[in-house]
C-alpha positions as CSV (number, residue, x, y, z in Angstrom):
1,M,6.1,-10.0,15.1
2,E,8.1,-9.9,11.8
3,T,6.0,-11.7,8.8
4,K,8.2,-14.5,7.4
5,R,8.3,-15.2,3.5
6,T,11.2,-17.4,3.2
7,L,11.3,-20.8,2.0
8,P,13.2,-24.0,2.5
9,T,16.2,-24.8,0.6
10,D,14.3,-28.1,-1.1
11,H,11.3,-25.8,-2.1
12,K,13.5,-23.2,-3.9
13,R,15.2,-25.8,-5.6
14,W,11.4,-27.2,-6.6
15,L,10.6,-24.5,-7.6
16,A,13.5,-23.4,-9.8
17,F,13.4,-26.7,-11.4
18,V,9.8,-25.8,-12.1
19,V,10.5,-22.2,-13.7
20,G,13.6,-23.5,-15.7
21,F,11.6,-26.4,-17.6
22,L,8.9,-23.8,-18.1
23,A,10.7,-20.7,-18.8
24,L,12.8,-22.5,-21.7
25,S,9.4,-24.9,-22.9
26,L,7.7,-21.3,-23.3
27,I,10.5,-19.6,-25.4
28,F,11.5,-22.1,-27.7
29,T,8.3,-23.5,-28.6
30,G,5.5,-21.1,-27.0
31,C,6.7,-18.1,-28.8
32,N,4.4,-18.2,-31.9
33,P,4.3,-14.8,-33.9
34,G,1.0,-14.5,-32.8
35,G,2.4,-13.6,-29.5
36,R,0.5,-16.4,-27.3
37,P,2.3,-19.7,-26.0
38,S,0.8,-22.6,-28.2
39,S,-1.2,-25.2,-26.4
40,G,-2.9,-27.2,-29.0
41,Q,0.1,-29.4,-30.8
42,P,1.1,-32.5,-29.2
43,G,4.1,-32.0,-27.2
44,G,3.8,-28.5,-26.9
45,V,3.8,-26.6,-23.7
46,A,0.9,-28.3,-22.8
47,A,2.1,-31.5,-22.1
48,G,5.2,-30.3,-20.5
49,L,2.9,-29.0,-18.0
50,A,0.4,-31.8,-17.7
51,S,2.2,-32.9,-14.9
52,F,1.6,-29.6,-12.9
53,T,-1.9,-29.3,-13.6
54,A,-2.9,-31.5,-10.4
55,S,-1.9,-29.1,-8.1
56,P,-4.2,-26.6,-6.6
57,T,-1.2,-23.6,-7.1
58,L,-0.9,-24.4,-10.6
59,T,-4.7,-24.2,-11.8
60,P,-5.6,-21.6,-14.1
61,S,-7.6,-19.2,-13.4
62,P,-11.1,-18.5,-14.9
63,T,-11.1,-16.8,-18.0
64,A,-13.1,-13.7,-19.0
65,T,-15.7,-15.3,-21.5
66,S,-17.1,-16.6,-18.0
67,T,-18.0,-13.6,-16.5
68,P,-21.2,-11.9,-17.8
69,W,-21.6,-8.1,-18.1
70,P,-23.5,-6.8,-15.1
71,T,-26.8,-4.9,-15.6
72,F,-26.7,-1.5,-13.6
73,A,-29.9,-0.4,-12.0
74,P,-30.9,3.4,-13.2
75,A,-29.0,6.2,-10.6
76,L,-31.2,8.0,-9.3
77,E,-29.2,9.8,-6.8
78,T,-28.3,13.7,-7.1
79,W,-26.9,14.5,-4.2
80,P,-24.1,15.7,-4.1
81,T,-23.9,15.8,-7.8
82,P,-25.9,13.8,-10.6
83,A,-24.7,10.1,-11.4
84,P,-23.3,10.3,-15.0
85,S,-24.9,7.9,-17.4
86,P,-23.5,4.4,-17.4
87,A,-20.8,4.0,-20.2
88,D,-21.0,1.4,-23.4
89,R,-19.0,-1.5,-22.7
90,A,-15.9,-1.0,-24.3
91,T,-15.0,-3.2,-27.8
92,L,-11.8,-4.7,-27.0
93,P,-9.3,-7.0,-29.5
94,E,-9.7,-10.7,-29.6
95,G,-7.4,-11.8,-27.0
96,T,-7.1,-8.6,-24.7
97,T,-6.9,-9.5,-20.9
98,I,-7.4,-6.7,-18.3
99,W,-5.5,-7.3,-15.1
100,L,-6.3,-4.8,-12.2
101,L,-3.8,-3.7,-9.8
102,L,-4.3,-1.8,-6.4
103,G,-2.2,-0.7,-3.7
104,A,-4.0,-1.1,-0.4
105,E,-3.7,1.1,2.6
106,E,-4.3,-1.6,5.4
107,S,-3.0,-5.3,5.6
108,L,-5.3,-8.4,5.3
109,P,-7.6,-9.3,6.4
110,T,-8.6,-5.6,7.0
111,R,-10.0,-4.0,3.2
112,G,-8.4,-0.5,3.6
113,R,-8.7,2.2,1.0
114,T,-6.9,1.6,-2.1
115,N,-4.9,4.7,-3.3
116,A,-2.9,3.1,-6.2
117,I,-5.4,1.7,-8.8
118,H,-3.6,0.7,-12.2
119,L,-5.6,-1.2,-15.3
120,L,-3.3,-2.9,-17.4
121,L,-5.0,-3.8,-20.6
122,V,-3.1,-6.5,-22.7
123,N,-3.8,-7.9,-26.0
124,E,-2.1,-11.2,-25.6
125,R,-1.9,-12.3,-29.4
126,L,0.3,-9.4,-30.5
127,S,1.7,-8.3,-27.3
128,K,0.9,-5.0,-26.5
129,G,-0.1,-3.5,-23.6
130,S,-1.7,0.1,-22.4
131,V,-1.7,1.3,-18.6
132,I,-4.6,3.3,-17.4
133,S,-3.8,5.0,-13.8
134,I,-6.8,6.4,-11.7
135,P,-6.3,8.8,-9.0
136,G,-7.8,7.4,-5.8
137,S,-9.9,10.1,-5.0
138,T,-11.3,10.2,-8.4
139,Y,-15.3,11.0,-7.8
140,L,-17.4,8.0,-9.7
141,Y,-20.7,6.4,-9.2
142,L,-20.3,3.3,-7.1
143,P,-23.0,1.1,-8.2
144,G,-25.6,0.4,-5.6
145,Y,-23.7,2.8,-3.0
146,G,-24.2,6.4,-4.8
147,M,-21.3,8.6,-5.7
148,G,-17.9,8.3,-3.8
149,R,-14.5,8.1,-4.3
150,F,-13.1,5.3,-6.3
151,N,-10.2,4.4,-3.5
152,T,-13.2,3.2,-1.3
153,A,-14.9,1.0,-3.5
154,W,-13.0,-1.6,-2.1
155,P,-13.3,-1.2,1.7
156,L,-16.8,-0.8,0.9
157,G,-18.1,-3.5,-1.2
158,G,-15.3,-5.5,-2.2
159,M,-13.9,-6.4,-5.4
160,K,-17.1,-7.2,-6.6
161,L,-18.2,-3.0,-6.0
162,V,-15.1,-2.1,-7.6
163,Y,-15.7,-4.5,-10.9
164,D,-19.1,-2.8,-11.0
165,T,-17.6,0.7,-10.8
166,L,-15.3,0.3,-13.0
167,G,-17.6,-1.4,-15.9
168,Y,-20.1,1.4,-14.9
169,N,-17.6,4.4,-15.3
170,F,-15.2,3.0,-18.0
171,G,-16.9,0.1,-19.8
172,L,-14.4,-2.4,-18.7
173,Q,-14.5,-5.1,-16.3
174,P,-10.7,-6.7,-15.3
175,D,-10.1,-10.4,-15.7
176,H,-7.7,-11.0,-12.6
177,Y,-6.6,-8.7,-9.7
178,V,-4.2,-8.0,-6.9
179,V,-4.2,-6.5,-4.0
180,A,-0.6,-5.4,-2.5
181,H,-0.1,-4.0,0.5
182,E,2.6,-1.7,1.8
183,T,4.9,-4.5,3.2
184,E,4.6,-6.5,-0.2
185,F,5.6,-3.4,-1.9
186,T,8.9,-2.7,0.1
187,W,9.3,-6.3,-0.3
188,L,9.5,-6.5,-4.1
189,V,11.8,-3.5,-4.3
190,D,14.3,-5.0,-2.0
191,D,14.3,-8.2,-3.8
192,L,14.8,-6.5,-7.0
193,G,17.9,-4.8,-5.5
194,G,16.4,-1.4,-5.3
195,L,15.6,1.2,-8.0
196,E,17.0,4.1,-9.8
197,V,14.4,6.5,-9.8
198,S,14.4,10.0,-11.7
199,V,12.5,12.6,-9.3
200,L,11.0,15.5,-11.5
201,Y,9.7,17.3,-8.8
202,P,11.7,17.7,-5.5
203,I,10.1,16.4,-2.1
204,R,11.5,18.6,0.6
205,D,9.2,18.0,4.0
206,D,9.2,13.9,3.2
207,C,11.1,10.5,2.4
208,G,14.7,12.3,4.0
209,G,14.1,15.0,1.4
210,L,14.5,14.0,-2.6
211,P,15.8,17.2,-4.4
212,A,15.3,16.7,-8.4
213,G,17.7,14.1,-9.9
214,L,18.5,10.5,-9.9
215,H,18.0,8.6,-6.7
216,S,18.8,4.8,-5.2
217,M,16.1,4.1,-3.5
218,D,15.2,0.7,-1.2
219,G,11.7,-0.4,-0.7
220,K,11.3,2.0,2.6
221,K,11.9,5.4,0.4
222,T,10.3,4.2,-2.6
223,L,7.1,3.5,-0.8
224,C,7.5,7.2,0.8
225,Y,8.1,8.1,-2.7
226,V,4.7,6.7,-4.2
227,S,2.6,7.5,-1.3
228,Y,3.6,11.2,-1.0
229,H,0.5,13.5,-1.1
230,A,1.6,16.8,0.1
231,D,1.1,17.9,-3.8
232,D,-1.9,16.5,-5.3
233,D,-3.6,13.1,-6.2
234,V,-2.9,13.6,-10.1
235,F,1.3,14.1,-9.2
236,R,0.9,11.0,-6.7
237,T,-0.4,8.7,-9.6
238,I,2.1,9.7,-12.2
239,R,4.6,9.0,-9.6
240,Q,3.2,5.4,-8.8
241,Q,2.8,4.4,-12.6
242,Q,6.8,5.8,-13.1
243,V,7.9,3.4,-10.4
244,L,5.7,0.5,-11.5
245,Q,7.0,1.0,-15.3
246,L,10.8,0.6,-13.6
247,L,9.3,-2.2,-11.3
248,F,8.4,-4.3,-14.5
249,T,11.7,-3.2,-16.2
250,K,14.0,-4.6,-13.8
251,L,11.9,-7.8,-13.1
252,V,12.0,-9.0,-16.8
253,Q,16.1,-8.0,-17.1
254,R,18.7,-9.8,-16.1
255,G,17.0,-13.0,-15.7
256,R,15.3,-12.3,-12.9
257,L,11.7,-14.0,-14.1
258,A,13.6,-17.5,-13.6
259,K,12.6,-16.4,-9.5
260,L,9.0,-16.0,-10.1
261,P,7.8,-19.1,-8.5
262,T,9.7,-18.4,-5.4
263,M,8.5,-14.9,-5.4
264,Y,4.9,-16.1,-5.6
265,A,5.4,-18.8,-3.1
266,S,6.8,-16.1,-1.0
267,Y,4.0,-13.4,-1.2
268,D,1.2,-15.4,-1.9
269,Q,-0.2,-15.4,1.6
270,N,-0.2,-11.9,1.9
271,L,-1.9,-10.9,-1.2
272,A,-5.4,-10.6,-2.5
273,T,-5.3,-12.0,-5.6
274,D,-6.7,-14.3,-8.0
275,I,-3.7,-15.0,-10.0
276,S,-2.0,-18.6,-10.1
277,L,1.0,-19.3,-10.2
278,L,0.4,-20.8,-13.7
279,D,-1.1,-17.7,-15.2
280,L,1.9,-16.1,-14.6
281,V,4.4,-18.3,-15.7
282,L,2.5,-19.1,-19.0
283,R,2.9,-15.5,-19.7
284,I,6.8,-15.2,-19.2
285,P,7.3,-14.9,-22.9
286,M,4.8,-11.9,-23.2
287,A,6.3,-10.1,-20.2
288,L,9.8,-10.7,-22.0
289,R,8.0,-8.8,-25.0
290,L,6.1,-6.2,-22.9
291,G,9.7,-5.4,-21.6
292,D,10.0,-3.4,-24.8
293,P,9.3,0.0,-23.8
294,E,7.5,0.5,-27.4
295,R,5.2,-2.0,-27.1
296,V,3.6,-0.5,-23.6
297,K,1.7,2.8,-23.8
298,T,0.5,4.6,-20.6
299,F,-2.3,6.9,-19.5
300,V,-3.1,8.7,-16.5
301,L,-6.5,10.4,-15.9
302,G,-4.9,13.9,-15.2
303,W,-6.3,17.5,-15.3
304,D,-7.3,17.4,-19.0
305,V,-10.0,14.7,-17.8
306,L,-10.5,15.3,-14.1
307,E,-11.3,18.9,-12.0
308,R,-11.0,19.9,-8.7
309,W,-14.3,20.1,-6.7
310,E,-14.9,20.5,-3.0
311,L,-17.9,18.5,-1.6
312,P,-20.9,20.4,-0.2
313,D,-21.1,19.1,3.0
314,V,-19.3,20.3,6.4
315,T,-16.0,18.7,5.5
316,L,-15.4,20.4,2.3
317,T,-13.7,17.4,1.1
318,E,-12.1,18.1,-2.1
319,V,-12.2,15.3,-5.1
320,L,-11.4,15.0,-8.2
321,L,-14.4,15.0,-10.5
322,P,-14.4,13.6,-14.3
323,K,-15.3,15.8,-17.0
324,E,-18.0,14.5,-19.0
325,G,-17.1,11.7,-21.6
326,R,-13.0,12.5,-20.9
327,I,-13.1,8.8,-19.7
328,V,-14.4,6.9,-22.3
329,E,-11.9,8.9,-24.6
330,V,-8.9,7.4,-22.2
331,V,-10.0,4.2,-22.7
332,S,-10.7,4.3,-26.7
333,Q,-6.8,5.7,-26.7
334,A,-5.8,3.0,-24.9
335,I,-7.5,0.4,-26.6
336,A,-6.2,1.6,-29.9
337,A,-3.1,1.3,-28.8
338,I,-2.8,-2.1,-28.3
339,R,-4.8,-2.8,-31.7
340,E,-1.8,-2.2,-34.4
341,P,1.1,-5.1,-34.6
342,S,4.3,-3.4,-34.3
343,P,7.8,-5.3,-34.6
344,L,9.7,-6.7,-31.6
345,N,12.8,-5.1,-30.9
346,A,16.3,-6.7,-30.3
347,V,15.7,-5.9,-27.0
348,V,13.1,-8.8,-26.1
349,L,15.8,-10.8,-27.8
350,T,18.2,-9.8,-24.8
351,Y,15.8,-10.4,-22.3
352,E,15.0,-14.1,-23.7
353,F,19.0,-14.6,-23.5
354,Q,19.3,-13.6,-20.2
355,L,16.7,-15.8,-18.7
356,T,18.0,-18.9,-20.9
357,E,21.3,-18.0,-19.3
358,V,20.2,-17.7,-15.7
359,V,17.9,-20.7,-15.9
360,G,20.9,-23.1,-17.5
361,L,23.5,-21.8,-14.7
362,T,21.0,-22.5,-11.8
363,R,20.1,-25.9,-12.8
364,T,24.1,-26.3,-13.4
365,A,24.4,-24.8,-9.4
366,D,21.4,-27.2,-8.1
367,A,23.6,-30.1,-9.7
368,R,26.8,-29.3,-8.0
369,L,25.2,-29.0,-5.2
370,T,23.7,-32.1,-4.9
371,E,26.9,-33.6,-6.0
372,L,28.7,-31.9,-2.9
373,A,25.7,-33.1,-0.5
374,K,26.2,-36.8,-1.4
375,P,27.9,-38.7,1.8
376,T,31.7,-39.8,1.5
377,K,32.9,-42.8,2.6
378,T,35.7,-43.0,5.4
379,P,37.9,-45.4,6.5
380,T,36.9,-47.6,9.5
381,P,40.1,-48.4,12.1
382,L,40.2,-51.9,13.0
383,P,40.1,-52.8,16.3
384,G,42.8,-51.7,18.9
385,Q,44.3,-49.8,15.7
386,P,44.8,-45.9,16.7
387,T,42.9,-43.3,14.8
388,V,45.2,-40.9,13.2
389,T,43.6,-37.0,12.0
390,I,46.1,-35.2,10.0
391,V,45.2,-31.5,10.7
392,G,47.6,-29.6,8.2
393,T,50.3,-30.2,5.7
394,A,53.9,-31.7,7.4
395,T,56.8,-29.0,6.7
396,P,59.8,-30.2,7.4
397,T,62.2,-28.3,9.9
398,S,64.8,-28.8,12.4
399,P,64.5,-30.5,14.7
400,G,62.0,-32.4,13.1
401,P,58.7,-32.5,11.2
402,T,56.0,-30.4,12.5
403,L,52.3,-29.6,11.4
404,T,51.3,-26.5,10.0
405,P,47.4,-25.5,9.6
406,T,46.7,-25.1,6.2
407,R,43.5,-23.2,4.4
408,T,42.3,-23.9,0.9
409,P,39.9,-21.5,-0.6
410,I,36.6,-23.4,-2.2
411,K,36.6,-21.9,-5.7
412,T,40.0,-21.4,-7.1
413,A,41.7,-20.9,-10.3
414,T,43.5,-23.3,-11.7
415,R,46.3,-23.3,-14.1
416,T,47.5,-26.2,-16.5
417,L,50.8,-25.4,-18.1
418,Q,52.2,-27.3,-21.0
419,P,56.1,-28.4,-21.2
420,S,58.5,-26.4,-22.4
421,P,58.8,-26.5,-26.3
422,T,61.5,-28.7,-28.4
423,P,63.4,-27.7,-31.3
424,G,61.0,-28.5,-34.3
425,T,57.7,-28.8,-32.5
426,P,55.0,-25.8,-32.2
427,Y,55.3,-23.9,-28.9
428,P,52.3,-24.9,-26.7
429,I,49.7,-22.8,-25.4
430,Q,49.1,-22.6,-21.9
431,T,45.8,-23.5,-20.8
432,V,43.9,-21.8,-17.7
433,I,41.3,-23.8,-16.5
434,W,39.2,-21.5,-14.5
435,D,36.1,-22.6,-11.9
436,T,34.1,-19.7,-11.2
437,Q,31.3,-19.6,-8.9
438,T,27.6,-19.4,-10.7
439,P,26.7,-15.2,-11.4
440,Y,23.4,-14.4,-10.3
441,P,21.5,-11.2,-10.7
């Protein structure tokens, strides 16, 4: 049975009104130089959102400061390889939030392997970001379970084991997480109108054949592209990071963030996440800034960090074993990339203008639809008076008038002409009044 993900029209209008009000408020009053929406001044964003905090879906998630750093028992396992020592807790810049994005094989309520693992380090004060992409077959120490592939942490011990694994091996613990599945991924790509993906290494035996070059992909083909695993796990992770960048860039372009509440309500029942709608809406200005590619640095645990290693058992399974000390180096580079401020490029102003324009046009279109939906009064015939229904316009012909049905378009361009010029007066300018449909991205 097909999973439904549509909303009634009245809900869509309500959500469009919410994001319109919040987006405009955040862009014009919350974009302070520090890169974080202001919430301490009277009449600011906090006051504008006061009426929405009572809704359960708009309750902000707990902050990172409420989560203490875990303590790990000594790793005594020595088979099949000795466990590494725990990493020191990373020192993050003030205002840094860590987001964990996972892509799972199975749909809820089943917890499948997570073959897509991406850590987003966001300095919200400076609007700088780093992405650390981790291959699923990376062989790490899973606290309490021994050595194992990272993509098995969520099926084995849930999100707690995933967090503990990141804390032990990376010195990082996420503040928010989202686990998406194949269905939601294809939905997102299709809802954004597909992607233009540059294929660097051709795929000949899957995905309908993808030679090197630029390809227009829908959700199904994009899923095949990021899931293809015939080469190796590092290349698959690089493809995932490439598509992740394309998705985010397209989301912030042309005012598509105005659809954020509707998309959240459409996907919410199918995702495993602790992210609320308010968490996302409050960060719309920051997302527009991160749309500048110069403000986001990407890192992949590749062959300079990992090496192939076969498990010494009957399966001879190949995993990716980290080289000593190299993971901590990548984490240090990712943190250094978000530590220093940098100027905004003009593309951010373009994104802000596009979002403001779409929000304004959406609200205008909703007002028109509301006006058209109002009932109109029709004359009531007197008792005994026959009812006459006019089907078209009368065209005089011989021998008598007939009715010829006509069709008037809903949206037309109306041209209003000025009278002809007279001596001694300026030549009048013809005026064209256009009534056009509201553009949507």
